[in-house]
C-alpha positions in Angstrom: -8.9 9.3 8.6 -11.3 7.4 5.7 -11.6 3.8 6.1 -12.7 1.6 3.8 -14.9 -1.1 5.0 -16.4 -2.9 1.6 -15.8 -6.2 0.3 -12.2 -6.8 -0.1 -12.0 -10.5 -1.4 -13.9 -9.2 -4.4 -11.7 -6.6 -5.3 -9.0 -9.0 -5.1 -10.8 -11.5 -7.3 -12.1 -8.5 -9.7 -8.0 -8.5 -10.4 -6.9 -11.7 -10.5 -4.2 -11.4 -7.2 -4.7 -11.4 -3.4 -3.5 -7.4 -3.4 -4.2 -7.0 -0.1 -1.8 -9.7 1.3 -4.7 -11.8 3.5 -3.6 -14.7 5.2 -6.1 -16.4 3.7 -6.2 -16.3 -0.3 -9.7 -15.0 -1.4 -8.7 -16.5 -4.9 -7.9 -20.2 -3.5 -11.6 -21.0 -3.7 -13.1 -18.3 -6.1 -10.5 -17.7 -8.5 -12.9 -16.0 -11.3 -13.8 -12.6 -11.4 -17.1 -11.9 -9.5 -20.2 -11.2 -11.3 -22.1 -13.5 -13.4 -19.9 -14.2 -16.1 -16.8 -14.2 -14.6 -14.2 -13.5 -16.5 -16.3 -12.3 -19.6 -15.3 -8.8 -20.3 -16.4 -6.1 -23.1 -13.3 -4.3 -24.5 -12.6 -0.7 -22.6 -12.0 2.8 -24.0 -8.5 4.5 -23.1 -10.1 6.3 -20.5 -11.3 3.3 -19.0 -8.1 1.4 -19.2 -6.6 4.3 -17.5 -9.5 3.6 -14.4 -8.9 0.7 -13.9 -5.4 1.1 -13.8 -6.2 3.9 -11.0 -8.0 1.9 -9.3 -5.4 -1.0 -8.7 -3.3 1.3 -7.6 -5.5 3.2 -5.0 -6.7 -0.6 -3.6 -3.0 -1.8 -3.3 -2.3 1.7 -1.1 -5.8 0.7 0.9 -8.5 1.9 -0.9 -7.0 5.4 -1.0 -9.6 7.8 -1.6 -9.4 10.2 -5.4 -8.5 12.9 -3.3 -5.8 11.6 -1.8 -4.8 10.1 -5.1 -4.7 13.8 -6.5 -2.9 15.1 -3.5 0.1 12.3 -4.4 -0.2 13.3 -8.1 0.5 16.7 -7.4 3.1 16.2 -4.9 4.8 14.3 -7.6 4.6 16.8 -10.2 7.0 19.4 -8.0 9.7 16.8 -7.6 12.5 16.4 -10.3 12.1 13.1 -12.3 9.0 11.5 -13.9 5.6 12.0 -12.6 4.9 8.1 -12.8 8.3 7.2 -10.3 7.7 10.1 -8.0 3.9 8.9 -7.3 4.7 5.5 -6.7 7.5 7.1 -4.2 4.8 9.1 -2.4 2.8 6.2 -2.0 5.0 3.8 -1.1 6.5 5.9 1.5 3.3 6.4 3.4 3.3 5.4 7.2 1.0 3.4 6.7 2.5 1.1 4.3 5.7 1.3 5.5 4.3 -0.5 8.4 2.8 -3.2 6.5 6.1 -3.5 4.6 8.4 -3.8 7.9 5.7 -6.7 8.6 4.6 -4.9 11.8 0.9 -5.7 10.4 -0.5 -8.6 8.2 -2.6 -6.4 5.8 -2.4 -2.7 4.8 -5.6 -2.1 6.4 -4.2 -3.4 10.2 -1.5 -1.2 9.6 -3.5 1.6 8.8 -5.1 0.9 12.1 -2.0 0.4 13.9 -1.0 4.4 13.0 -4.8 5.5 13.5 -4.3 4.5 17.2 -1.2 5.5 18.0 0.3 2.8 18.4 3.2 3.6 15.6 6.2 5.8 16.6 8.3 7.9 14.1 12.1 8.8 15.7 10.6 7.7 19.1 7.3 10.4 18.6 3.8 8.9 17.9 2.5 9.8 14.6 -1.2 8.9 13.9 -1.3 10.1 10.1 -1.5 7.3 8.1 -0.3 9.2 5.1 2.6 10.6 7.0 5.5 10.6 4.4 8.3 8.6 5.9 12.1 9.9 4.5 14.9 8.2 4.0 16.8 7.6 7.8 13.5 8.1 9.9 13.1 4.9 12.5 9.8 3.7 12.5 8.6 1.7 15.7 5.9 -0.5 17.3 4.8 1.3 20.6 6.2 -0.9 23.6 2.6 -1.4 24.8 1.5 -3.1 21.8 4.6 -4.8 20.7 3.5 -8.1 22.6 0.3 -7.9 20.7 -0.9 -11.2 19.2 -1.1 -9.6 15.5 1.8 -7.5 15.6 4.0 -10.8 16.9 2.2 -13.5 14.1 2.9 -11.0 11.4 6.5 -10.3 12.2 6.8 -14.4 12.3 5.5 -14.1 8.4 9.0 -14.5 6.7 7.1 -15.5 3.7 7.0 -11.6 3.5 10.3 -10.6 2.2 11.6 -7.4 3.0 11.6 -4.8 0.6 15.8 -3.9 -0.1 15.6 -0.5 0.6 13.9 -0.9 4.2 15.7 -2.5 7.2 14.5 -4.0 9.9 16.2 -4.4 13.9 17.6 -7.3 14.9 14.6 -7.2 17.8 11.8 -6.4 15.0 10.1 -4.0 16.6 11.5 -1.2 14.7 13.0 -0.1 11.2 13.9 2.4 8.6 13.6 3.6 4.8 17.1 3.4 3.9 16.5 5.0 0.5 14.0 5.9 -2.0 13.0 3.0 -4.0 13.3 2.8 -7.7 10.1 1.3 -9.0 11.2 -1.9 -10.2 11.9 -2.6 -6.3 8.6 -1.5 -5.3 6.8 -5.6 -4.6 3.3 -4.4 -6.3 1.1 -7.9 -6.3 0.0 -7.3 -9.8 1.5 -5.5 -12.8 -0.1 -1.8 -12.4 0.7 1.1 -15.9 1.5 4.2 -14.0 1.8 6.4 -16.6 -1.7 5.8 -17.7 -2.5 6.6 -13.9 -0.9 9.9 -14.2 -2.9 10.6 -17.8 -6.3 9.9 -15.6 -5.3 11.9 -12.5 -4.3 15.2 -14.9 -7.7 15.0 -16.1 -8.9 16.2 -12.3 -6.4 19.0 -12.0 
């Protein structure tokens, strides 16, 4: 599994939002973008804007690689409907993201770690592939041995993070499911993203 170990706070400051959902907001003490001149930026070309939008989206879903983004886009093109909507659906239904949205983990990176360490079950079976695509009706749960973990309990207790309408969380809070595929406006992205621009960017590499 490709794991991002770079500066997360710097990326959050670059886009002016706590995109990784960290408890300690990286913008609290340093609200300006990183760099010597802070918010001063030159006007970008269309390509630069498309690249920037792609970087935002890959960051939100756990710093995905270019290869992972391209694979998701290729799948999106094969589905019915618009490629931009399909791309969001594919990324949103990744197992690591569902684990994060269900509040089993405090950040997308912690969610990816739970999955890769074999602590997540899908329909009762361990799945350690973070890109595994969860389909509507599948039950995603925390393995019994990790349910009382302090990090998991603290994350589940954080009710400030609302559960998206397309997800269901059991009363015991250790299992949930994707009830239906989300509409674009239902997906709680922390920043505005022009997904069609991203599709235009990715189409260059097919």
